[in-house]
Structures are given as C-alpha cells and as structure tokens.
N, C-alpha and C positions, 0 to 999 in steps of 0.2 A: 918484624914485629910491631906494629904501627902504634905509635907515639898516643899516651891516653889521652891528650888534650886537640887529636887528630878526631877521633872517635864522634861521629855524625848522633847528635841526642836529641831528643827530643819530648816533650812532656804534654803527658795524656791530664786533663783533667787543670785548668787554669784559674783554682780559684787560690785562698789565703796559703797554700801550704805547697802550691804549684809554683804561684811566683816566687817562695822562698826559694825553691829548688834552685827556680830560673837564677834570680841573683847569687843564691853561690856558685852557680856554675858559671855565670858571667866573672865572678869578679875572681877565678880561678884560672879564668883565660880559655875555659872549655868551649865546645863547637855545640855551641846550639843554634839548631838550624830550622826550630820550627815547635811550634806548641796544636793542641786541637783540645776545643769543646762544642757540646752542643748549644751552649748560649752565645748570643753574640756579642755582646754587651762585654763579656768575659775572654771573650775573643779580639777586643777592638783594645783594650783596654793592655793586654797581652802584645799584640804590635805595636800597640802606641811605647810600651815601656822598654821592650828589649829587639824592636827592629830585626823582626823575624816573621815570617809567615805565621798564620793560628789558621788553621782548619777546621772544618765543620765536620768531616768526616776522617777517621783514625785511619782508615786504606791511604788515602792520598799522603799522610804525616809517614805513615812507614814506610814509603817507597822512598822518602829522602836520608834515612835514619839507619843507624847501625844498632841502634837501641834507645827504648823509652824509661822512663819515668812515669808511673802511673801512680796519680794522687787525686782519684776521684773519689767520692764518699763510699764509705764501704762496698754496700750494694753493687756497687759497678766494677769492682776490682775483678771479678772472674771471666766477664767479657774480654775487658780492655786486656786483660794478661794475656787470655787465650787466642783473642786473635794477633796479638805480638807475637806470641810463642809461635803460632801457625805461622807467620809472616818470617822467621827467620832471624827473629829479636834476641838482643837480651834485653831482660827487663830488670829495674830495681821496684818492686812494690811495695805502696808504704805502707805500711804498720795500720790494723792487723792485716794478717791475709786475708782474711774475707767475714761477712756480716754473718754467716754460719759454719758448722763445723764441715755440712756436708758439702757447700760453693770450696771451702778450703781445698779438701779432699779431691774435688774437681781438679783444682787449678796445681795441685802436687802433681796426680795422674796425668794431667795433661804436658806438665814441663819434663817428666822423665822419658816419653818420647823425643823431645820435640829436641833442634837443632841447636836454640839457644837456650840459655838458663834463666831462672828466676831468684834474686836475690831480695831479700824482704828487708825493711827500712827500721830496724831498731837500733836508730843512731846512738843511743846513749851505751850502747857496747864499747861505742869508738871515744868517749870522752879520757883525757890522759889518766887521774886517778885511776878511771877502772881497771886501764891496759897494766898501771903500778901493782892494782890489788894483784890480777891476772900473774904478773911477774913473777910475784913474792909466791902465788900458791906455787907455780911450776917450779920455783926455786927449795921448796919445799919449807918454808918457814911458817906458813899456818901450820905444818903438818895436814891433817883431815880435815877441812872445810865440813862440820855437818848439819850446819843451820844459817838461816840467813833471815834477819825478819827485814822484810820489803815494804816501806810506806808510800805511797803517793797520795798524800791530804791536801786538800784545797779547804781553807773553814767558808769562804765560797766562791767560786768557778765554775759555776755551771755555764759553757762554751753558746748561751746563747737558745733561751727557750723557743719552742718552734723552728729552730733550725734543723736541718739533716740530722745534725750531731745527739737530737733528741728525742728522733723519733725510732722505734723500733724496724718498723722495716726497711727503714734504710742506713742506718747503724748497724743493727742488730744487737743493741742494748746501748745501756748507757755510760757511766764511768768504769767499768769495769774493762768494758772493751774496746774505750776511749786510751785511757791511762795505765785501766790495772793491766792491758797488756805488755807496757812496757815496763810494768815492777814486776809479774811474773816473768818476762823473759831475762831480766838483769839478774834477778837470784837465781833462775837457774841457768845460767852462765856463770856465776860465779860458784855454782855447784858444778861445773863442768857436765849441765844437761843428763841425770838421771834419768831412769825410765820412773817416772811418775804410775804411783800405781793406786793412791786412793788420796780422795779432796774431799772434804767439807767445807759449806760454804753459806754464806748466807748473806742475801742481798736485801738492800732498802733504799723505797722510795721516799724518804721526810721532807724533803724540801721543794725540791723545783716541780711539785704539783700543786702549790699550797699558793694561794692568792695572797697571801702577807708575803712570800717570798721576800727576805730584805736581803740587797747584797752592796757593794759598794764600786764595784766593777764587773761589768759583762762582757767578754769577745765581742759577740753579735747582739743583734737587734733583741730585745725581751717581747714577745710575743703572746706569753700569757701562759698560764699552765695548762691550757686545751692544748697545744704541741708539746707537752711530756707523758712520754707512757715508757719511761725507761726509769733504772736504778738511778741513784746519784750516792751510795755507797755500800761496799762491799768488802766483808770480813771471809778469811780462808785460811784454811792449815793444808799444807800441800806433804804429801809422802811419794818420798822414793824407796825405788826397791832395796837401795843400798845403807838406807836407814836415814838419809837425809831428811830432813823438813823444811819446808818455808810455813813463816808466818807472814799473813799479807793483810794489810789496812790500806784500803782507795773508797776516795772521796772525793765527789766535783764540791760536795757542801756537808759540813758537820757542826758540832758547836765545841770545838778543839782548834787549839792554835796550828796553823801548815806544820807540815813536816812531811821532807824530803827524804828521810834517813834510810839507808843499808845497813844494819849492823851483819856484820860476816864471822861468824865463829866457827874455829878451828880447833883443834886439841892442842896447836903450841902457840897459837897466836890468834888476832882476831883484827877487826879494823871495822871503822865506821866510815861511811861514803854518805856524803850530803847533793845528792842529787842537784837540788838549787843551785847553790854556791860551790859545788867542784871543792869542798874541804873534802881531804882525807887525813883519818888519825889511826894509827895504827895502835892494840894492845898485845901489851906482853906482860910475862911474870917471871921469874928464876928462881933458884938459890945461886947463892954466890957468898964467898967469906963465911959459909956454915950459917947464912939467912936468909932466908925466905922472905920475898920480897917480888916489890910489882916494881916492872920499868917504867920512869917515868912513860905515858901514854904519847906518844911521837906526831906531832903535826904533819904531814907532807906537804910540801909546797909542788906542785907540778908547773908545766909551762899553761898559760893560757889557751884553753884548745876549743875548737869548732867542731863538735861531735857531728853535724851535719857535711859537712865540709868532707872530714876526713870519711865518712860513710861515702860518700859520691866516689874519691880519692879510688877508694876499695874499689867501687865498681867497675869504674871507668876504665883503670888498670887490667882487671878481669876482662874488661873486652877486649881491651885491643891485644891482650895477651893469648884469648882463644881459649881462656880455662875458667871453669865457675870458680868462684872463692871460696875457700872455704870457711869463709865467717857468715854468721846470717841466712843461714842455709835454708832451704824448703821445711828439711823433714826438721829444723832445731822449731820455726815457725808454725810448723802442722803440730807440733806437741805442746807449744806454748797455745793454739788454738783448741785442743783435748779438754785440757785444763779447764780455760774461760767456760767451756762447754758444759763441765763437769761442774765447775759452781753454780752455772744457774740452774742445772739439772739439782743439785743437790740442795737449792736453797727450795728449790719449786715442792721435792717430796720430804723435806726435813729430816735428812738421814745422810749417812756418808755415800760417797762414790764409788765404787772401784774401776780401775781401767785397764789392769791387765787381763 
C-alpha cells in the first residue's frame, strides 16, 4: 500500500480555496506536484508560493498526478471532474457537487463507471465536535434523532458583489448553494442521510442587489449591484421518509445576529453545535430519586481541529489504499443537490415540492 503522503496530488483551480488546500497539503507534508488554471496570473502566484509547476492545460497536470482536488467555480466542476475521472484519477471535488442538478447527475453517472473515485468536499463533517456527536449517536445516547435546526447566517457577508459567487450562471445560485449546501449536508449527516421526500422553501434577494448595501467587511471587491443576480438568504423545511425533519436558515446578509448553530434533537438527548466556535453542548433530562429533572447542560471540550486537513487526510488515505472512502460520497452529495434544487423550485412555485 502506498503511503498517503507519497500520493502525487494536483490542484485544478488556483484561486483562494485552491491556495487554501495547497497550504494544508504542504503543511501535512503531502506530495503536491502541480496546479492548473487558465489564468496566467493565478499560475504565476501558485508557482511562486508553492514552488511547483502550474499548468495551463489540465491534461498536462493529470500526467504527473495520482489524484486531483478540483477547486474551480461551480460551473466548471463537471468538466474537470469528468476529465480527471476519464484519466483514471481519484478526485476530491469542492462543494457543491455542481452548479445545477443536471450537471451533478452527470458527474455521478461518470464516476459510477470510472476507475477512480470522487469524494465531495463537505469539510464540516470532519470537525472534532461533529465526530463526537456522531459517536454518541452511534452509542444510542440520543435515542432516535428526529430533527435538526440548521443555521448558517451572516449578518453581512456577501462574498464580493460582481464576483463569480454572485453570478447565477457561474455559481448556480447564491447563499443557498454557497453556504447553505454545508448546512444541509451537515443536518442530513446528523440524521444519517434519510431519503428526503418533501421540501418547502423560500429564497430572497433583499440586500445584495441594493445600491445602498451597507457592510463592514466583504471578502472580494464590491463591483456593485449590477453583478448580483442570486439570492442572499433562504428558509426551508425538509422532510425525510422516516419522519425526520430539518429546519434551515441561511443568509449572506440579513438584519439579525450571526448564527452558526446546529441544534440536534433526539428522543433521549440532544446537542447544540456552534460551527463557528466549535462549541458543543449536550442536553439531557431524567428521573432520579423519584424526581424529574434536567441534567446540567454539558459543555463538551474537544481538541482544536482542522476540518480541511482531516478531510484531505481521509482522501489521500483512500487514494493510497485504492478504496473509495465511505464518507462524503457522491450519493450523499447528490441527495444534497436535489434538496437545493427543490428549495429553488419550491420558492419559484410557491408550494411544497415532492421528491419521492
């Protein structure tokens, strides 16, 4: 079996998230062999920072790789994922799976018949508190987990108006497909990915398209409301075939406090996980000494964790072993994509959408 750090890995898409992944790979001593981007300036910056070759054509990169990370804007996921799989490589594809459901389905179909595998980048699953919750769930401490309140809310956090993030043609949507995809995936992960049968949702564009959009910080340049044709918030209710449910609140911008909490409700216990701070609290009640009582909410202290690094470690280990990972699978990512598509459809139609 190949050592995970001997796997020759390249990165397709050398923007911010590509650099982030490259830094994590170098920090862990992985064998980063190159990058690829159609932009000459991006290639130059990548070569200068990481001292590896940056290619203009993906096929040239594939010749020196065992595996690739695809970190391009959403619209281009399909093309690069399919060409990498066709070259026999394993692929870690950043979230979301694609910019549309149809594109996501084509990726899944291609991967089904490919020599390599495709893992999808839902890094929040690898956070230490999330794994603690899953441990207690598997032990039966929560009883049956029935509902998750999923929040990924920024008071102001549009990632650069006029960037590809705010272009429906490139991103496929706005806050829902950008950060909502993480919230949906994590909620369904806590519920063991039930079959989703019904979705009700509403998307809103109330801030990013305003000339007087007020903000303190913005990740990218603000090129104005003319470059904004997506939603900046979404609310949804998701129902599983087993009776489990998810209530979802997502926003790039809204007039309320920031909230990154996931509240997991079970028949015997529950938990609150704050994705932003990594704080985890367990909630329980009981009967002792003939008295009904709440047990003190228990704050669970975990080690500081790097979810992207842990995700990469899982991916590279799977490549080295020649076995597709059982976490962050294409099937799960496709289920998330169907929910996203259904929320957009429900909002457009003004009614619930059945998926079964």
